[in-house]
Residue frames as qw, qx, qy, qz and C-alpha x, y, z in Angstrom:
[[0.000, 0.888, 0.460, 0.000, 0.00, 0.00, 0.00],
 [0.385, 0.557, -0.028, 0.736, 1.29, 3.45, -0.94],
 [0.370, -0.371, -0.481, 0.703, 2.26, 5.61, 2.00],
 [0.037, 0.879, 0.473, 0.035, 0.27, 8.79, 2.71],
 [0.271, 0.380, -0.059, 0.883, 1.05, 12.46, 2.30],
 [0.339, -0.654, -0.589, 0.333, 0.13, 14.32, 5.51],
 [0.118, 0.514, 0.049, 0.848, -0.85, 17.99, 5.72],
 [0.367, -0.521, -0.614, 0.465, -1.64, 19.97, 8.88],
 [0.087, 0.020, 0.005, 0.996, -3.50, 23.27, 9.11],
 [0.297, 0.412, 0.506, -0.697, -6.70, 25.23, 9.44],
 [0.109, 0.372, 0.737, 0.554, -9.62, 25.02, 7.03],
 [0.126, 0.326, 0.299, -0.888, -11.91, 28.01, 6.76],
 [0.383, 0.671, 0.635, 0.005, -15.23, 28.88, 5.20],
 [0.211, -0.104, 0.284, 0.930, -14.79, 31.33, 2.34],
 [0.238, 0.736, 0.582, -0.252, -17.65, 33.76, 1.66],
 [0.251, -0.135, 0.385, 0.878, -17.67, 35.79, -1.57],
 [0.463, 0.552, 0.164, -0.674, -20.07, 38.09, -3.38],
 [0.791, 0.403, 0.452, 0.088, -21.14, 36.66, -6.75],
 [0.646, 0.634, 0.120, 0.408, -18.83, 37.24, -9.75],
 [0.486, 0.198, -0.184, 0.831, -16.99, 40.54, -9.23],
 [0.305, -0.832, -0.302, -0.350, -19.48, 42.35, -7.00],
 [0.126, 0.483, -0.497, 0.710, -18.14, 44.54, -4.20],
 [0.192, -0.194, -0.845, 0.460, -18.88, 43.71, -0.57],
 [0.207, 0.265, 0.323, -0.885, -21.32, 46.61, -0.36],
 [0.514, 0.147, -0.431, -0.727, -23.33, 45.27, -3.31],
 [0.264, 0.030, -0.964, -0.029, -23.68, 41.72, -2.02],
 [0.663, -0.241, 0.077, -0.704, -27.13, 40.44, -1.04],
 [0.972, -0.191, 0.106, -0.088, -25.93, 36.86, -0.75],
 [0.090, -0.732, 0.670, 0.085, -22.51, 35.20, -0.40],
 [0.871, 0.245, -0.403, -0.135, -21.18, 32.07, -2.08],
 [0.669, -0.587, 0.438, -0.125, -19.67, 29.42, 0.22],
 [0.825, 0.331, -0.444, 0.108, -16.58, 27.30, -0.41],
 [0.753, -0.633, 0.151, 0.095, -14.06, 25.75, 1.98],
 [0.713, 0.556, -0.247, 0.349, -10.31, 26.05, 1.85],
 [0.535, -0.796, 0.256, 0.125, -7.04, 26.23, 3.70],
 [0.255, 0.775, -0.547, -0.188, -3.52, 26.38, 2.37],
 [0.210, -0.361, 0.909, -0.020, -2.32, 22.99, 3.59],
 [0.621, 0.290, 0.676, -0.271, -5.62, 21.22, 2.85],
 [0.572, 0.720, -0.097, -0.380, -5.54, 22.64, -0.68],
 [0.114, 0.576, -0.793, -0.163, -2.28, 20.75, -1.24],
 [0.368, -0.014, 0.915, -0.162, -3.85, 17.48, -0.09],
 [0.612, 0.532, 0.393, -0.433, -6.96, 18.09, -2.19],
 [0.475, 0.708, -0.389, -0.350, -4.93, 18.56, -5.36],
 [0.025, 0.440, -0.897, -0.042, -2.68, 15.57, -4.72],
 [0.517, 0.108, 0.783, -0.328, -5.61, 13.29, -3.85],
 [0.692, 0.577, 0.144, -0.409, -7.26, 13.89, -7.21],
 [0.444, 0.659, -0.585, -0.164, -4.00, 12.75, -8.85],
 [0.893, 0.007, -0.442, -0.082, -4.14, 9.44, -7.02],
 [0.312, 0.347, -0.667, 0.581, -1.91, 10.12, -4.02],
 [0.552, -0.571, -0.605, 0.053, -3.21, 8.89, -0.66],
 [0.116, 0.434, -0.231, 0.863, -3.50, 12.04, 1.47],
 [0.444, -0.628, -0.619, 0.161, -4.68, 12.74, 5.00],
 [0.048, 0.636, -0.079, 0.766, -5.31, 16.15, 6.51],
 [0.475, -0.359, -0.637, 0.490, -4.89, 16.89, 10.22],
 [0.067, -0.412, -0.007, -0.909, -6.88, 19.70, 11.81],
 [0.005, -0.358, -0.766, 0.535, -9.43, 20.65, 14.45],
 [0.179, -0.342, -0.487, -0.783, -12.96, 21.69, 13.53],
 [0.410, -0.134, 0.400, -0.809, -16.01, 22.82, 15.48],
 [0.078, 0.154, 0.984, -0.034, -18.38, 20.03, 16.40],
 [0.439, 0.519, 0.394, -0.619, -21.40, 21.35, 14.51],
 [0.740, 0.542, 0.394, -0.057, -22.92, 21.19, 11.04],
 [0.388, 0.886, -0.247, -0.061, -20.38, 23.45, 9.34],
 [0.287, -0.613, 0.735, 0.033, -17.47, 21.56, 10.86],
 [0.702, 0.103, 0.704, -0.022, -19.00, 18.33, 9.60],
 [0.629, 0.755, 0.135, -0.129, -19.48, 19.92, 6.18],
 [0.082, 0.816, -0.559, -0.126, -15.72, 20.55, 5.97],
 [0.480, -0.274, 0.833, 0.014, -15.05, 16.88, 6.66],
 [0.707, 0.464, 0.523, -0.109, -17.55, 15.89, 3.98],
 [0.411, 0.876, -0.174, -0.184, -15.88, 18.27, 1.51],
 [0.123, -0.646, 0.746, 0.109, -12.46, 16.67, 2.11],
 [0.573, -0.004, 0.818, -0.044, -13.83, 13.13, 1.83],
 [0.650, 0.663, 0.267, -0.258, -15.73, 14.03, -1.34],
 [0.452, 0.821, -0.344, -0.065, -12.40, 14.83, -2.98],
 [0.895, 0.195, -0.376, 0.138, -10.56, 11.79, -1.69],
 [0.135, 0.572, -0.565, 0.579, -8.73, 13.14, 1.38],
 [0.592, -0.270, -0.730, 0.209, -8.58, 10.91, 4.48],
 [0.250, -0.670, 0.055, -0.697, -10.28, 12.67, 7.41],
 [0.779, -0.359, -0.506, 0.089, -9.66, 10.17, 10.21],
 [0.540, -0.136, -0.350, 0.754, -7.31, 12.65, 11.96],
 [0.138, -0.551, -0.130, -0.813, -9.76, 15.53, 12.09],
 [0.237, -0.242, -0.733, 0.589, -10.57, 16.47, 15.67],
 [0.235, -0.640, -0.432, -0.591, -14.10, 17.80, 16.32],
 [0.425, -0.271, -0.541, 0.673, -14.09, 20.04, 19.36],
 [0.053, -0.851, -0.376, 0.361, -15.18, 23.39, 20.82],
 [0.249, -0.391, 0.288, 0.838, -14.52, 26.66, 19.06],
 [0.515, 0.696, 0.185, -0.466, -15.60, 28.15, 15.80],
 [0.739, 0.344, 0.404, 0.415, -14.94, 27.71, 12.13],
 [0.248, -0.466, 0.167, 0.833, -12.63, 30.40, 10.80],
 [0.488, 0.763, 0.423, -0.039, -14.07, 32.62, 8.08],
 [0.267, -0.359, 0.254, 0.857, -12.65, 34.76, 5.33],
 [0.441, 0.768, 0.371, -0.280, -14.44, 37.08, 2.97],
 [0.460, -0.116, 0.510, 0.717, -13.14, 37.54, -0.57],
 [0.409, 0.800, 0.166, -0.406, -14.05, 40.38, -2.90],
 [0.718, 0.123, 0.472, 0.496, -12.74, 39.46, -6.35],
 [0.015, -0.675, 0.139, 0.725, -11.18, 42.36, -8.25],
 [0.678, 0.542, 0.445, 0.221, -11.15, 43.07, -11.96],
 [0.454, 0.763, 0.047, 0.458, -8.86, 45.03, -14.26],
 [0.256, 0.545, -0.367, 0.709, -7.35, 47.87, -12.21],
 [0.592, -0.549, 0.200, -0.556, -9.36, 47.05, -9.05],
 [0.251, 0.318, -0.891, 0.203, -7.53, 44.55, -6.87],
 [0.679, -0.388, -0.605, -0.149, -9.12, 41.78, -4.87],
 [0.135, -0.531, 0.516, -0.658, -9.37, 42.11, -1.11],
 [0.631, -0.216, -0.743, 0.052, -9.70, 39.68, 1.77],
 [0.390, -0.578, 0.310, -0.646, -11.14, 40.18, 5.26],
 [0.478, 0.036, -0.859, 0.178, -10.28, 37.50, 7.85],
 [0.603, -0.471, 0.192, -0.615, -12.47, 36.50, 10.77],
 [0.804, 0.123, -0.582, 0.024, -10.57, 33.53, 12.15],
 [0.006, -0.462, 0.651, -0.603, -9.62, 34.31, 15.75],
 [0.509, -0.169, 0.655, -0.532, -10.53, 31.74, 18.43],
 [0.744, 0.217, -0.464, -0.429, -11.07, 29.06, 15.82],
 [0.958, -0.255, 0.043, -0.128, -11.18, 25.40, 16.84],
 [0.846, 0.261, -0.209, 0.416, -7.63, 24.78, 15.61],
 [0.158, 0.666, -0.306, 0.661, -6.23, 27.91, 17.28],
 [0.548, -0.560, 0.304, -0.543, -7.61, 26.67, 20.62],
 [0.899, 0.018, -0.437, 0.004, -6.21, 23.14, 20.57],
 [0.644, -0.704, 0.297, -0.022, -4.35, 21.80, 23.59],
 [0.100, 0.621, -0.772, -0.093, -0.81, 20.43, 23.46],
 [0.152, -0.119, 0.981, -0.001, -0.68, 16.74, 22.55],
 [0.644, 0.317, 0.219, -0.661, -4.00, 16.95, 20.72],
 [0.795, 0.462, -0.277, -0.278, -2.68, 14.70, 17.92],
 [0.845, -0.293, 0.431, 0.122, -1.01, 11.28, 17.97],
 [0.348, 0.795, -0.392, -0.305, 1.79, 12.18, 15.56],
 [0.287, -0.365, 0.879, 0.106, 3.61, 8.87, 15.98],
 [0.544, 0.334, 0.764, -0.092, 0.55, 7.06, 14.65],
 [0.463, 0.810, 0.141, -0.332, -0.27, 9.69, 12.02],
 [0.243, 0.812, -0.478, -0.232, 3.24, 9.75, 10.55],
 [0.650, -0.287, 0.702, 0.047, 4.05, 6.06, 10.90],
 [0.624, 0.317, 0.655, 0.286, 2.90, 5.28, 7.36],
 [0.239, 0.918, 0.075, -0.306, 3.69, 8.67, 5.82],
 [0.755, 0.235, 0.235, 0.566, 5.88, 9.44, 2.83],
 [0.254, 0.387, 0.043, 0.886, 5.72, 13.24, 3.16],
 [0.225, -0.711, -0.533, 0.399, 4.63, 15.98, 5.58],
 [0.253, 0.470, 0.227, 0.815, 3.74, 19.52, 4.50],
 [0.258, -0.692, -0.465, 0.489, 3.22, 22.67, 6.58],
 [0.265, 0.701, 0.167, 0.641, 2.93, 26.44, 6.08],
 [0.253, 0.123, -0.397, 0.873, 3.79, 29.48, 8.15],
 [0.453, -0.455, -0.213, -0.736, 0.10, 30.09, 8.81],
 [0.772, -0.369, -0.514, -0.059, -0.29, 27.25, 11.32],
 [0.589, -0.205, -0.448, 0.641, 2.38, 28.30, 13.85],
 [0.022, 0.251, -0.027, 0.967, 1.01, 31.86, 13.68],
 [0.491, -0.508, -0.508, -0.493, -2.40, 30.81, 15.01],
 [0.657, -0.700, 0.070, -0.271, -1.46, 30.05, 18.62],
 [0.173, -0.658, 0.720, -0.140, 1.35, 28.88, 20.86],
 [0.711, -0.082, 0.676, -0.173, -0.13, 25.38, 20.97],
 [0.796, 0.589, 0.089, -0.102, -0.44, 25.19, 17.18],
 [0.297, 0.790, -0.528, 0.090, 3.25, 26.07, 16.91],
 [0.439, -0.450, 0.747, -0.216, 4.04, 23.47, 19.57],
 [0.836, 0.189, 0.484, -0.175, 2.07, 20.73, 17.79],
 [0.680, 0.717, -0.150, -0.037, 3.70, 21.57, 14.46],
 [0.041, 0.724, -0.674, 0.141, 7.19, 21.41, 15.97],
 [0.621, -0.233, 0.712, -0.232, 6.31, 18.11, 17.61],
 [0.855, 0.430, 0.243, -0.157, 5.01, 16.67, 14.33],
 [0.523, 0.778, -0.346, 0.039, 8.14, 17.73, 12.47],
 [0.219, -0.613, 0.736, -0.183, 10.46, 16.30, 15.12],
 [0.755, 0.006, 0.630, -0.181, 8.67, 12.96, 14.88],
 [0.762, 0.639, 0.015, -0.103, 8.79, 13.14, 11.08],
 [0.212, 0.777, -0.588, 0.079, 12.56, 13.63, 11.32],
 [0.481, -0.375, 0.763, -0.212, 12.85, 10.65, 13.68],
 [0.784, 0.252, 0.545, -0.156, 10.82, 8.47, 11.28],
 [0.380, -0.164, 0.615, 0.671, 12.68, 9.68, 8.19],
 [0.338, 0.727, 0.596, 0.051, 9.63, 11.39, 6.65],
 [0.343, 0.181, 0.185, 0.903, 10.62, 14.27, 4.32],
 [0.047, -0.747, -0.488, 0.449, 9.13, 17.65, 5.21],
 [0.279, 0.404, 0.310, 0.814, 8.24, 20.64, 3.03],
 [0.147, -0.678, -0.479, 0.538, 7.21, 24.06, 4.26],
 [0.221, 0.663, 0.306, 0.646, 5.86, 27.25, 2.73],
 [0.371, -0.223, -0.456, 0.778, 7.01, 29.99, 5.12],
 [0.115, -0.311, -0.188, -0.925, 4.58, 32.64, 3.91],
 [0.176, -0.464, -0.787, 0.365, 1.93, 33.59, 6.46],
 [0.064, -0.819, -0.403, -0.404, -0.72, 36.21, 7.17],
 [0.315, 0.330, -0.354, 0.816, 0.90, 39.24, 8.80],
 [0.450, -0.510, 0.017, -0.733, -2.19, 39.99, 10.88],
 [0.878, -0.310, -0.364, -0.030, -1.73, 36.77, 12.84],
 [0.584, 0.139, -0.477, 0.642, 0.97, 36.15, 15.50],
 [0.323, -0.690, -0.036, -0.647, -1.14, 37.66, 18.27],
 [0.847, -0.464, -0.255, -0.039, -0.06, 35.32, 21.09],
 [0.486, -0.830, 0.241, 0.131, 3.32, 36.84, 21.96],
 [0.692, -0.187, 0.506, 0.480, 5.76, 34.97, 19.72],
 [0.315, 0.746, -0.236, -0.537, 7.16, 36.38, 16.48],
 [0.909, 0.412, -0.050, -0.044, 7.95, 34.61, 13.20],
 [0.325, 0.723, -0.555, 0.251, 11.64, 35.37, 13.79],
 [0.412, -0.451, 0.694, -0.381, 11.44, 33.30, 16.98],
 [0.803, 0.064, 0.505, -0.310, 9.40, 30.37, 15.64],
 [0.792, 0.568, -0.086, -0.206, 10.12, 29.85, 11.94],
 [0.221, 0.684, -0.695, 0.010, 13.89, 29.14, 12.15],
 [0.393, -0.257, 0.854, -0.225, 13.40, 26.02, 14.28],
 [0.780, 0.374, 0.403, -0.300, 10.79, 24.80, 11.80],
 [0.574, 0.731, -0.339, -0.146, 13.02, 25.40, 8.79],
 [0.102, -0.590, 0.795, -0.100, 15.74, 23.47, 10.62],
 [0.552, 0.008, 0.811, -0.196, 13.47, 20.39, 10.44],
 [0.687, 0.613, 0.203, -0.333, 12.54, 20.78, 6.74],
 [0.636, -0.061, 0.568, 0.519, 14.06, 19.48, 3.51],
 [0.235, 0.450, 0.511, 0.694, 12.13, 21.66, 1.02],
 [0.084, -0.631, -0.419, 0.648, 11.06, 25.24, 1.65],
 [0.275, 0.717, 0.409, 0.493, 9.23, 27.92, -0.33],
 [0.397, -0.754, -0.142, 0.503, 10.87, 31.22, 0.57],
 [0.487, 0.782, 0.076, 0.383, 12.01, 34.43, -1.16],
 [0.516, 0.281, -0.308, 0.748, 14.93, 36.77, -0.41],
 [0.269, -0.589, 0.073, -0.758, 12.76, 39.17, 1.57],
 [0.850, -0.453, -0.100, -0.248, 11.68, 36.41, 3.95],
 [0.846, 0.061, -0.299, 0.437, 15.24, 35.09, 4.21],
 [0.248, 0.418, -0.269, 0.831, 16.37, 38.50, 5.42],
 [0.448, -0.525, 0.032, -0.723, 13.40, 39.25, 7.66],
 [0.871, -0.366, 0.002, -0.327, 12.96, 35.88, 9.40],
 [0.966, -0.069, -0.046, 0.244, 16.29, 34.09, 9.13],
 [0.427, -0.817, 0.155, 0.354, 18.76, 36.95, 9.52],
 [0.732, 0.256, 0.306, 0.552, 20.49, 36.82, 6.14],
 [0.257, -0.457, 0.050, 0.850, 22.47, 39.95, 5.37],
 [0.451, 0.744, 0.223, -0.439, 20.72, 42.45, 3.06],
 [0.178, 0.678, -0.552, -0.451, 23.64, 42.47, 0.61],
 [0.225, -0.094, 0.960, 0.134, 23.41, 38.66, 0.27],
 [0.410, 0.527, 0.704, -0.242, 19.68, 38.82, -0.38],
 [0.341, 0.804, -0.038, -0.486, 20.16, 41.57, -2.95],
 [0.162, -0.479, 0.741, 0.441, 22.86, 39.63, -4.83],
 [0.490, 0.098, -0.685, -0.530, 20.72, 36.82, -6.26],
 [0.853, -0.251, 0.016, -0.457, 18.16, 34.23, -5.27],
 [0.893, 0.150, -0.398, 0.148, 20.74, 31.46, -5.72],
 [0.344, 0.390, -0.540, 0.663, 23.27, 33.13, -3.44],
 [0.467, -0.391, 0.301, -0.734, 20.65, 33.86, -0.80],
 [0.937, -0.109, -0.136, -0.303, 19.42, 30.25, -0.97],
 [0.727, 0.270, -0.520, 0.359, 22.99, 28.94, -0.61],
 [0.026, 0.397, -0.515, 0.759, 23.41, 31.01, 2.53],
 [0.722, -0.278, 0.120, -0.622, 20.07, 29.78, 3.87],
 [0.943, 0.044, -0.326, -0.047, 21.16, 26.17, 3.28],
 [0.473, 0.362, -0.573, 0.564, 24.45, 26.83, 5.06],
 [0.296, -0.363, 0.416, -0.779, 22.48, 28.10, 8.06],
 [0.790, -0.041, 0.378, -0.480, 20.03, 25.16, 7.93],
 [0.029, -0.408, 0.865, 0.290, 21.90, 22.04, 6.74],
 [0.489, 0.244, 0.817, -0.184, 18.72, 19.93, 6.55],
 [0.509, 0.685, 0.094, -0.513, 17.51, 21.96, 3.55],
 [0.596, 0.014, 0.678, 0.430, 17.89, 20.34, 0.15],
 [0.229, 0.474, 0.552, 0.646, 15.79, 22.63, -2.05],
 [0.014, 0.507, 0.311, -0.804, 14.69, 26.26, -1.82],
 [0.232, 0.492, 0.698, 0.465, 11.79, 27.23, -4.10],
 [0.073, 0.484, 0.256, -0.834, 9.97, 30.43, -4.90],
 [0.359, 0.627, 0.620, 0.307, 7.28, 31.68, -7.25],
 [0.149, -0.269, 0.035, 0.951, 7.32, 35.13, -8.80],
 [0.243, 0.711, 0.659, 0.014, 4.39, 37.21, -9.97],
 [0.112, -0.060, 0.177, 0.976, 4.18, 40.26, -12.21],
 [0.195, 0.626, 0.694, -0.296, 0.76, 41.84, -11.78],
 [0.152, 0.183, 0.428, 0.872, -0.26, 43.68, -14.93],
 [0.464, -0.323, -0.077, -0.821, -3.79, 44.02, -13.57],
 [0.590, -0.204, 0.600, -0.501, -6.09, 42.17, -11.18],
 [0.876, 0.264, 0.315, -0.253, -7.06, 39.88, -14.04],
 [0.777, 0.575, -0.204, 0.154, -3.75, 39.61, -15.93],
 [0.511, -0.739, 0.436, 0.062, -0.59, 38.29, -14.25],
 [0.695, 0.477, -0.535, 0.050, 2.63, 36.64, -15.32],
 [0.741, -0.568, 0.329, -0.142, 3.99, 33.91, -13.04],
 [0.655, 0.478, -0.573, 0.118, 7.20, 31.90, -12.96],
 [0.845, -0.531, 0.061, -0.022, 9.11, 29.70, -10.53],
 [0.372, 0.700, -0.558, 0.248, 12.73, 29.31, -9.47],
 [0.919, -0.394, -0.021, -0.014, 14.80, 26.91, -7.37],
 [0.151, 0.682, -0.696, 0.168, 18.21, 26.33, -5.87],
 [0.951, -0.144, -0.197, -0.191, 18.70, 22.59, -5.31],
 [0.740, -0.582, 0.275, 0.195, 22.10, 22.73, -3.67],
 [0.628, -0.119, 0.504, 0.580, 23.98, 22.50, -6.95],
 [0.218, 0.277, 0.570, 0.742, 22.04, 24.26, -9.69],
 [0.244, 0.387, 0.261, -0.850, 19.84, 27.30, -10.14],
 [0.147, 0.337, 0.843, 0.392, 16.69, 26.52, -12.13],
 [0.259, 0.390, 0.259, -0.845, 13.91, 28.79, -13.33],
 [0.437, 0.491, 0.743, 0.127, 10.86, 28.50, -15.56],
 [0.085, 0.245, 0.363, 0.895, 9.75, 30.76, -18.36],
 [0.268, 0.176, 0.420, -0.849, 6.89, 33.08, -17.35],
 [0.040, 0.435, 0.859, 0.266, 3.30, 32.10, -18.04],
 [0.191, -0.048, 0.036, -0.980, 0.72, 34.83, -18.66],
 [0.014, 0.450, 0.886, -0.116, -2.78, 34.27, -17.30],
 [0.194, 0.248, 0.014, -0.949, -5.46, 36.50, -18.78],
 [0.338, -0.659, 0.149, -0.655, -8.15, 36.64, -17.58],
 [0.127, 0.122, -0.867, 0.466, -7.65, 35.40, -14.03],
 [0.550, -0.466, -0.545, -0.428, -10.79, 33.78, -12.65],
 [0.688, -0.705, 0.024, -0.170, -9.54, 33.16, -9.09],
 [0.456, 0.603, -0.568, 0.325, -5.92, 33.32, -7.87],
 [0.571, -0.537, 0.464, -0.413, -6.59, 32.10, -4.32],
 [0.909, -0.128, 0.392, -0.052, -4.81, 28.78, -3.78],
 [0.683, 0.688, -0.245, 0.014, -2.34, 29.27, -6.64],
 [0.005, 0.682, -0.693, 0.233, 0.66, 28.86, -4.36],
 [0.686, -0.177, 0.645, -0.287, -0.83, 25.68, -2.91],
 [0.872, 0.457, 0.111, -0.134, -1.37, 24.35, -6.44],
 [0.389, 0.757, -0.515, 0.106, 2.29, 25.06, -7.18],
 [0.309, -0.497, 0.762, -0.278, 3.38, 23.10, -4.11],
 [0.828, 0.099, 0.482, -0.269, 1.07, 20.21, -4.95],
 [0.768, 0.625, -0.120, -0.073, 2.34, 20.11, -8.53],
 [0.176, 0.719, -0.650, 0.173, 5.95, 20.18, -7.42],
 [0.513, -0.321, 0.739, -0.296, 5.38, 17.37, -4.91],
 [0.882, 0.307, 0.260, -0.247, 3.48, 15.26, -7.45],
 [0.670, 0.674, -0.310, 0.032, 6.28, 15.48, -9.98],
 [0.038, -0.656, 0.702, -0.274, 9.00, 14.98, -7.39],
 [0.634, -0.183, 0.680, -0.320, 7.36, 11.93, -5.84],
 [0.870, 0.434, 0.145, -0.184, 6.77, 10.57, -9.35],
 [0.794, -0.184, 0.348, 0.463, 10.54, 10.56, -9.91],
 [0.487, 0.803, 0.165, 0.303, 10.78, 13.52, -12.26],
 [0.567, 0.160, -0.168, 0.791, 13.79, 15.83, -12.35],
 [0.181, -0.532, -0.357, 0.746, 13.92, 19.08, -10.41],
 [0.061, 0.172, -0.338, -0.923, 13.47, 21.06, -13.64],
 [0.294, -0.296, -0.777, -0.472, 10.42, 19.00, -14.62],
 [0.310, -0.546, -0.711, 0.318, 8.94, 19.27, -11.12],
 [0.104, -0.414, -0.135, 0.894, 9.40, 23.04, -11.08],
 [0.181, 0.026, -0.519, -0.835, 7.73, 23.32, -14.49],
 [0.328, -0.407, -0.828, -0.201, 4.84, 21.04, -13.54],
 [0.256, -0.509, -0.570, 0.592, 4.34, 23.06, -10.37],
 [0.033, 0.343, -0.027, -0.938, 4.11, 26.43, -12.09],
 [0.277, -0.115, -0.679, -0.671, 1.77, 25.00, -14.73],
 [0.320, -0.481, -0.808, 0.112, -0.47, 23.64, -11.96],
 [0.146, -0.483, -0.333, 0.797, -0.43, 27.11, -10.38],
 [0.128, 0.138, -0.372, -0.909, -1.33, 28.75, -13.69],
 [0.305, -0.299, -0.819, -0.383, -4.23, 26.32, -14.18],
 [0.232, -0.496, -0.702, 0.455, -5.57, 27.11, -10.70],
 [0.013, 0.285, 0.036, -0.958, -6.00, 30.77, -11.75],
 [0.325, -0.049, -0.577, -0.748, -8.73, 29.59, -14.14],
 [0.445, -0.343, -0.826, -0.047, -10.78, 27.73, -11.49],
 [0.388, -0.643, 0.038, -0.659, -13.22, 29.37, -9.04],
 [0.859, -0.494, -0.089, -0.106, -12.72, 28.47, -5.40],
 [0.370, -0.777, 0.508, 0.015, -9.67, 27.49, -3.34],
 [0.770, -0.146, 0.613, 0.099, -9.09, 24.04, -4.82],
 [0.155, 0.467, -0.664, -0.563, -7.22, 23.16, -8.00],
 [0.797, 0.259, 0.497, -0.227, -9.36, 20.99, -10.26],
 [0.470, 0.689, -0.460, -0.303, -7.23, 19.58, -13.08],
 [0.994, -0.001, 0.093, 0.059, -6.04, 16.23, -14.28],
 [0.576, -0.474, 0.436, 0.504, -2.37, 15.38, -14.66],
 [0.546, 0.359, 0.573, 0.494, -2.97, 15.20, -18.41],
 [0.126, 0.938, 0.279, 0.162, -4.36, 18.74, -18.49],
 [0.368, -0.859, 0.230, 0.272, -1.32, 20.08, -16.61],
 [0.635, -0.171, 0.564, 0.499, 1.02, 18.16, -18.92],
 [0.449, 0.675, 0.473, 0.346, -0.73, 19.69, -21.94],
 [0.061, -0.998, -0.003, -0.011, 0.01, 23.13, -20.55],
 [0.597, -0.571, 0.427, 0.367, 3.59, 22.01, -19.88],
 [0.632, 0.184, 0.583, 0.477, 3.87, 21.06, -23.53],
 [0.142, -0.156, 0.216, 0.953, 2.93, 24.61, -24.51],
 [0.082, -0.509, -0.728, -0.452, -0.79, 24.30, -25.23],
 [0.043, -0.343, -0.422, 0.838, -2.18, 27.64, -24.03],
 [0.089, -0.182, -0.566, -0.799, -4.75, 27.91, -26.78],
 [0.337, 0.186, 0.570, -0.725, -7.80, 27.16, -24.64],
 [0.393, 0.084, -0.608, -0.684, -9.44, 25.52, -27.64],
 [0.791, -0.092, 0.174, -0.579, -12.72, 23.64, -27.31],
 [0.022, -0.268, 0.962, 0.042, -12.16, 19.92, -26.67],
 [0.780, 0.056, -0.069, -0.619, -14.78, 17.51, -28.03]]
């Protein structure tokens, strides 16, 4: 039996006005569910990878609806903990042309943020795992969330389970007294793959400004020297021509070689939320399938580009559709 990919993090209810209406125009809101780490599991599960998501949810109808949503798309929910607290919310107003999108969060005191230490049996969860993925959002929610994430990663290291992390987080979080500069370094020290740009390397990991200004490859080399467990440093780049027209690309330092993709232009963008998660899922799919770093980077950015065309948080695309985009088919022609 194939080993599972494990993700850990909060899932929220997303509420959006229809199409491109402004918040003040809305008379009803459309509901979807999403969370950065869960989005990775959701994408990988549709490509045939066994995935399980770990989280805490409120023990009421909406919490149960989240579990049903994950199961509907093939994600194992046996490690969801139903408890007290609330379901985090976020409100998305989708922009158009020169008007940017905006997000309002309402996620404080969520069920996951209020978990106790030792809420999860990580030894059991990770015993049959082939990968563990985290983001900088989870340790920002509460001291106990940061504690549980550190504990999971330490057990993953003990069991030989590779770990990837996306250090980006929501700046409005970190309300419990700790700072990202205090917490993130010890998490990076337990990771093999990390998504991180030069700005974050300087701000959170103390790299000198002149090193970060020199080049991504040089900054990544210095980050790897500081954290010897790291094997790959990834990043995506975005040029925003308008709210509905962006160019995206990806880059990597793998310890020996600097790799980058050609930019892909997406016009019009339907929904960019979850694009970074789609990139991570695509990169992991290709990597775990035995593809080269260059192929994995390319598959990841094509998965991210495809997500921009899909409403909601979740990437919906087959491997074949992503491969077609990899091969250069951007025509969008009708398929019969």
